[in-house]
N, C-alpha and C positions, 0 to 999 in steps of 0.2 A: 539438480546436478548441474554443474557448470561445464560447459564445453571449451576446452583449450585449444587455440589454434597450433598446428604442428610447425608450420614454417611460414614466414611472411611472404606475401604474394602481392603482386600489383592489383589484383582484383578484377583483371582483364581476362576474359575467356580467350584462349587462342583461336584466332582466325574470326572471331566474332565482332571485335572492336567495341564490345559493350561491357560494362561493368557487371561483375557478378553480384548476385544479391548478398547483403551482409550476412555473416554466419549468425545463427541463432545464439543467443546468450545463455538460455536454459532450455531444458527439455520438457516439452509438454506432452498431452497425451496424443495429440495427432502425430507429432514426430515419432513417438514411441511405436504407435500403430504402423506407420509407414515402414520403420525399420523391421518390425515383426513380419509384415507382409512380404518385404523384400527378401528377408531371410528365408521365409517359407518358399517363395518362388524360386530362389537359387540353391536350395538344399540339394544335396545328392540324393537321389531315390533310393540308391542301395544302402544309404546310412542316413535315414532321417533323423530330424531332431530328437533329442530325448525329450519325453513327455514330462519329466521332472523339471527340466529346464524351462519348457514352455509354461508350465504352471507357475514356476518361480517368476517368470517374466509377467505373467498375467497378474500375479498378486502384487508385483511391484507397481504395475500400472494402476491397479486399483488403490494402493496405498498412495501414490502420487496424486490421484484424483481427489481422494479424501483430504490429503494435506492441503490441496489447493482449495477445496471447500472450506476447511477450517481456518486458512488464511483470510478468505474473504469474509466469513462469519466474524472473526476477531477485528477485522478493520471495521466492518459495520457497527460491531458492539462498541468499539473505541469511539467512533464518530458519535453514536447515541449518548455515550457518557460525557463527551465534550459538550454536546448541545444542552444536556441536563445540567451540567456544572455551570455553563454561561447563563442559562436561565436562572439559576439560584443567586447569581451575583447581583440581579437587579435590585436597586434599592440600598445597596451596601456601598460604604467608602472602600475604594480600591486604590492601590498604588500600582503604578507600572513603569517599565523602562522599554521604550521602543528600540528597534534594531539599530537606529542612528544614534543611540545614547540618551535621546530625550527621556527625561524623567517627568512624571507628573502624578496626580492624585485627584480623586474627586468621587462623586456619586455616579455609580453606574445607572443609566436611565432606561437603556434599551439594549437589544441584542439583535444581530443580524446573521442569518444563516446562509447567506447569498454565496459567500466564498466557501473554500474548503475548510477553512478554520473560521469559526465563530468569531464575529468582532462585536465589541462591547462598546457603547457610546458612553464615554466619560467626559462630562463637560462638553467641549466642542470637538474632542478627538475620538475618532474610531480606532480602538485598541484591539489588535488580535488577542484571543483568549490566552495564547501561550506567552504574551508579554506581560501578563498581570502578575505581579510579584508578591501582592499581599491584599489582605482583605480584612477590614474590621466591621464590627456590628453597624447596622443601619442606625442613623440617628433617631432618637426617640422623641416624640413630642412630649413635653411636660404635661402631667395630668392637670386639668382645670377642675377647680372647686366648684 
């Protein structure tokens, strides 16, 4: 859930002379719990919050936490898939196009997982996995008689 600003402000608290903290870009579970606790503290005792509404909010919190977990799991799975794909490239002829437009090709000799995106050593160049545009079968040695 994205939170939109209502009106532009200078970010300075009146009388404090200091900048206000930046508004949150998305709602997380701690913000949700803070809102729920504040709502419970400030409710009218003669007209308490509807239990159906409270259950609905609790379900929304649970769903949000599960979606956050799914997102983290999906990112981890994608990272593992990239590592596996990079490892399978070793020994194959690859062609690549770098971000600056440099094109090249050669045999992939090693893979580094030090950065966020695996890099493949092709000749003397370290090529990010997402810059590799093609791959052909590894050269085969001719059988000797």
